[in-house]
N, C-alpha and C positions, 0 to 999 in steps of 0.2 A: 440932263444926260451929259456925261463927260464926252470929250472928243474920242477918247479911247473906246468907250462903249458904243458910240455912234459908228466908228469904223468896224468894230467887232460885229455889230448887227449887220452892216453891209456885207461883211465876209460870210456870215451865216446864210444870208439871203442870196449870196453870190451875185451881188450887184456892184458895179463900179459907181463912182460919183456921177458919171455920165448917164448911167441907167436910171439912177434916182432922179436926176434933173429931168430926164425925159418923162419918167412916170409922173412927176409932179408938175411938169410943164413950167419949170422955173429956170432961172439963170444958173448955169454951172458955177459961176463965181460965188453965188450964195452957198451952194452945196460945199464948195471948197472952203469957204469961211467957216461953215459948221464943222467940217472935217478937221480943221486946224485949231478950232476953239476961238476964232476971232469973232464969231457970232454964236449966240446961245441957241441951242436946239429948242424950238417951241414945244411946249408940253404935249400938244396933240400929235405932232410929228414923232416925238420920242415914244409916245404910247403906241402909235401905229407900227413903228420900226421894231419895238420890243415884241409886239404881238407876232409880226412876221418872222422875226428871228427865232422866237420860241417855237413857232410852228415848224420852221425848217430844222431846228435842232431835234424836235420830237419825231419828225418824219423825214429822215434822210433819204436821198435817192436810193432806189432799189439797186442792189449789186448784181442782180440777175443779168443785166444787159451790158455789163462791162465787156469790152472787146468785141461787141457785136458788130458784124460786118454785113454789108449788103451782098446778096447773091445776084450776080448779073448774068 
């Protein structure tokens, strides 16, 4: 997985590198190395991110709730 695709997947999932590091319970510095291409994205992680990104692309958030406000 290229660094560009890695970052694109994170955008589709709406995760920051910090979110991914938290989900994986790993060092943020490793995620940053994946993000910049200084480390290769492991095949298993790439497949998982691709699956999540594809699901988010296929099922975007509903627009029905935009600008929804709480009634107090």
